[in-house]
C-alpha positions in Angstrom: 37.8 -49.9 159.7 34.0 -50.7 160.9 32.5 -47.3 160.3 34.1 -47.7 156.0 32.5 -51.1 156.1 29.0 -49.5 157.5 29.4 -46.2 154.6 29.8 -49.0 152.1 26.8 -50.8 153.0 24.9 -48.1 153.2 25.9 -47.0 149.7 25.4 -50.4 148.3 21.8 -50.3 149.8 21.0 -47.4 148.1 22.6 -48.4 145.0 20.7 -51.3 144.7 16.7 -50.3 145.8 17.6 -46.5 144.0 14.4 -47.2 142.2 12.4 -47.9 145.4 13.9 -44.7 146.9 12.6 -42.1 143.7 9.8 -44.2 143.4 9.1 -43.1 146.9 10.2 -39.5 147.0 8.3 -38.5 144.0 5.2 -40.3 145.4 5.1 -38.5 148.3 5.8 -35.4 146.4 2.6 -35.4 144.1 0.9 -36.4 147.4 2.2 -33.0 148.9 1.6 -31.3 145.6 -1.9 -33.0 145.1 -2.8 -32.0 149.1 -2.1 -28.1 148.3 -4.4 -28.2 145.2 -7.2 -29.9 147.2 -6.6 -27.2 150.4 -8.7 -23.5 150.6 -6.0 -21.1 149.5 -5.3 -18.0 151.7 -4.1 -14.5 150.6 -2.4 -12.0 152.7 -2.5 -8.4 152.4 0.0 -5.7 154.3 -0.3 -2.1 155.4 2.4 0.2 156.8 2.1 2.8 159.7 4.5 4.9 160.4 4.3 6.0 164.2 5.5 9.4 165.5 6.9 9.8 168.9 4.7 13.2 170.1 3.9 13.9 173.8 0.4 14.8 173.5 -0.4 11.4 171.4 1.4 9.3 174.4 -0.8 10.8 176.8 -4.2 10.3 174.4 -3.6 7.1 173.4 -4.3 5.5 177.1 -8.3 7.0 176.8 -8.0 5.9 173.4 -7.2 2.1 174.7 -9.4 2.1 178.0 -13.0 2.6 175.4 -11.3 -0.4 173.3 -11.5 -2.7 176.8 -7.7 -3.0 176.2 -5.5 -2.7 179.1 -2.0 -1.9 177.8 0.7 -3.2 179.2 2.9 0.2 179.7 -0.4 1.9 180.8 -1.1 3.6 177.1 2.5 5.7 177.1 4.3 4.4 174.6 3.1 4.6 170.9 4.3 1.1 170.0 1.5 0.0 172.2 -1.1 0.9 168.7 -0.3 -3.0 168.0 -2.2 -3.6 170.9 -5.1 -1.6 170.1 -4.8 -2.3 166.6 -6.0 -5.8 167.7 -9.0 -5.2 170.1 -12.2 -6.0 169.6 -13.6 -2.6 169.2 -11.2 -1.8 165.6 -12.2 -5.9 163.8 -15.9 -4.4 164.8 -15.3 -1.5 163.2 -14.1 -3.2 160.0 -17.0 -5.6 159.9 -19.7 -2.1 159.8 -17.0 0.1 157.3 -16.4 -2.8 154.8 -20.1 -4.6 155.3 -18.7 -7.8 155.2 -21.7 -9.5 156.0 -22.9 -8.9 152.8 -20.2 -9.0 151.0 -18.9 -12.5 151.9 -20.8 -15.6 151.2 -22.5 -17.4 153.9 -22.7 -14.4 156.3 -26.0 -12.7 155.3 -27.2 -15.9 157.5 -29.7 -15.0 159.8 -28.0 -17.8 162.1 -24.6 -16.0 162.1 -24.5 -13.5 164.7 -22.6 -10.5 164.6 -20.4 -11.7 167.3 -19.4 -14.6 165.8 -18.6 -13.2 162.8 -16.5 -9.7 164.0 -14.1 -12.7 165.8 -13.8 -14.0 162.2 -12.5 -11.0 161.5 -10.3 -9.9 164.4 -8.4 -13.5 163.8 -7.5 -12.6 160.3 -5.0 -10.3 161.4 -1.5 -11.4 162.0 0.1 -10.3 165.0 1.7 -6.7 164.4 5.3 -6.3 163.7 7.1 -3.3 165.5 10.2 -2.0 164.1 12.1 1.2 163.8 8.4 3.2 163.6 7.3 0.8 161.2 4.2 -0.9 162.3 3.2 -3.3 159.9 -0.4 -5.0 160.2 -0.8 -8.2 158.0 -4.3 -9.6 157.1 -4.8 -13.0 156.0 -7.8 -14.0 154.2 -9.7 -16.6 151.8 -10.7 -14.2 149.7 -8.4 -12.8 147.5 -10.8 -9.7 146.6 -11.1 -8.9 150.4 -7.8 -9.0 151.7 -6.3 -5.8 150.9 -9.5 -3.7 152.1 -9.4 -5.8 155.3 -6.0 -4.8 155.9 -6.4 -1.3 154.6 -9.7 -1.4 156.9 -8.0 -2.1 160.1 -5.7 1.1 159.5 -8.5 3.0 158.8 -10.4 1.9 161.7 -7.4 2.6 164.0 -7.4 6.2 162.8 -10.7 6.9 162.8 -10.8 6.1 166.6 -7.9 8.3 167.5 -9.7 10.8 165.3 -12.6 10.3 167.1 -11.5 9.5 170.7 -7.9 10.5 171.5 -8.0 13.5 174.7 -5.8 15.9 173.6 -5.9 19.5 175.6 -6.8 21.0 172.1 -9.9 18.8 171.3 -11.0 18.6 174.8 -11.6 22.5 174.7 -12.9 22.7 171.2 -15.3 19.8 172.0 -16.9 21.6 175.3 -17.0 24.7 173.2 -18.7 23.7 170.1 -20.9 22.1 173.0 -21.6 25.4 175.0 -21.7 28.0 171.5 -25.6 27.4 170.5 -26.7 27.2 174.6 -24.7 30.8 175.4 -26.2 32.1 172.3 -29.2 31.3 172.5 -28.9 32.6 175.7 -27.8 35.8 174.2 -30.4 35.9 172.0 -33.0 35.5 174.9 -31.5 38.3 176.5 -31.7 41.0 173.9 -35.1 40.3 172.8 -36.0 40.9 176.6 -34.0 44.0 176.6 -35.6 45.4 173.6 -38.9 44.4 173.8 -39.0 46.3 177.4 -37.4 49.8 176.5 -39.7 49.5 173.8 -43.0 49.2 176.1 -41.7 51.2 178.8 -39.6 53.6 177.3 -37.0 52.6 180.0 -33.4 53.1 179.1 -32.2 52.8 182.8 -32.3 54.2 187.0 -33.7 57.8 186.1 -33.7 58.1 182.8 -36.0 59.5 180.6 -38.4 58.0 178.3 -39.8 58.4 175.1 -41.6 61.4 176.2 -38.7 63.0 177.9 -40.0 62.4 181.4 -38.3 60.5 184.0 -39.4 57.0 184.6 -40.5 55.2 187.9 -37.4 53.9 189.4 -38.4 50.2 189.8 -38.7 50.0 185.8 -35.2 51.9 185.8 -33.6 49.2 187.9 -35.8 46.8 185.5 -33.9 48.2 182.5 -30.7 48.1 184.2 -31.1 44.1 185.2 -31.8 43.5 181.7 -29.3 45.4 180.3 -26.4 44.3 182.6 -28.1 40.4 182.3 -27.5 41.5 177.8 -23.9 42.3 178.3 -22.9 39.1 180.6 -24.4 36.8 178.3 -22.7 39.0 174.7 -19.2 39.2 176.9 -19.5 35.3 177.2 -20.4 34.7 173.9 -18.1 36.8 172.9 -15.1 34.8 175.3 -16.4 31.7 173.6 -16.0 32.8 169.9 -12.7 33.7 170.4 -11.3 31.0 172.7 -12.4 28.8 169.9 -10.9 30.0 166.8 -7.7 30.2 169.4 -8.4 26.5 170.1 -8.6 25.2 166.5 -5.5 26.5 165.6 -4.2 25.4 168.3 -5.2 21.2 167.6 -4.6 22.0 164.2 -1.0 21.9 165.1 -1.3 18.1 167.2 0.5 16.0 165.3 -1.1 12.8 164.3 1.1 9.8 166.2 0.7 7.6 162.9 0.3 8.0 158.9 -0.5 5.6 156.6 2.4 5.0 154.4 1.5 2.5 152.4 -1.5 1.0 151.6 -2.4 -2.6 150.9 -2.6 -4.0 147.3 -4.2 -7.0 146.0 -2.2 -10.0 146.1 -1.0 -11.5 143.6 -0.2 -14.8 144.9 -1.5 -17.0 147.6 0.7 -17.1 151.0 -0.8 -20.7 151.5 -1.1 -23.5 150.8 2.4 -23.4 149.7 2.4 -25.7 146.9 6.3 -25.7 146.2 6.6 -25.7 150.4 4.2 -28.9 150.5 6.3 -30.7 147.0 9.9 -30.4 148.9 8.2 -31.2 152.5 6.6 -34.6 150.5 10.2 -35.4 148.3 12.2 -34.9 151.6 9.9 -37.2 153.2 9.1 -40.0 150.3 13.3 -39.7 150.6 13.8 -40.8 154.0 11.0 -43.2 153.7 12.2 -44.6 150.6 15.8 -45.2 152.1 14.2 -47.0 155.0 12.4 -49.0 152.7 15.5 -50.2 151.4 17.2 -50.5 154.3 14.2 -52.5 155.4 13.6 -55.0 152.3 17.4 -55.4 152.3 17.5 -57.0 155.7 14.6 -59.1 154.8 16.2 -60.8 152.0 19.4 -61.4 153.9 17.4 -63.2 157.1 15.4 -65.2 154.1 18.8 -66.3 152.5 19.8 -67.1 156.1 16.7 -69.0 156.9 17.0 -71.1 153.8 20.7 -71.9 154.4 
């Protein structure tokens, strides 16, 4: 019975002071709307990456993460750790450089602003990536509507860049080694060939005990030298031929390697802002105003009752 009486009293207060409650809710809702207009809008863009399972990719990720200066919790053995890699400062610096953000963002061309400070801002624009069912979603939040999609795509491209240039697969290690050795071996082969040609041309020697250009057997010392130069040429030629064959094979092996991820959905320019949400702020304002109005109504009702009891 007491609960019924209290409920009737509450409803009675609300009926008597409904205008106060309504005005308080309306005022708070308008306040939320005005606040959202004054705040700097924030836009978001998202890039989706599909992660593939690949044995060589998992081993390669360890070296890649080490270069970026991060310690992956699983030691680089889990492709989901790409989400950790993409949040590294090295990737953010690559995005900053590739997009020329110092030139494109107003105020960033100030000489007083250091690259490190600006890179930290770029790093903070990337929200924590989500990884689900082999899909990594890179979401960027930034106040420039024209740049936010470029930032999201820039992160994906920077991750791809580091993978293509810094993964340590066996095929790529061999290719890079051979590419470094071929010019040197080729130059040594050319030198050996020139030495042999020059010696046989001027001395007429072609080997030990061989006849020279006049048909007379050349001295043994000249024959030994000619044999040595011939042997050196043949060795260099064999090494160069072997490297060329191995180079073609390793390029074929490298082409068969599967990238650990592929970009399946690039970010697009956002249509509307993400924050501040005008609807959300208005709704919050209405709820806060409603409760504030109810409290004000009860306070006013009790104040009037107290005044009447003092007069009585």
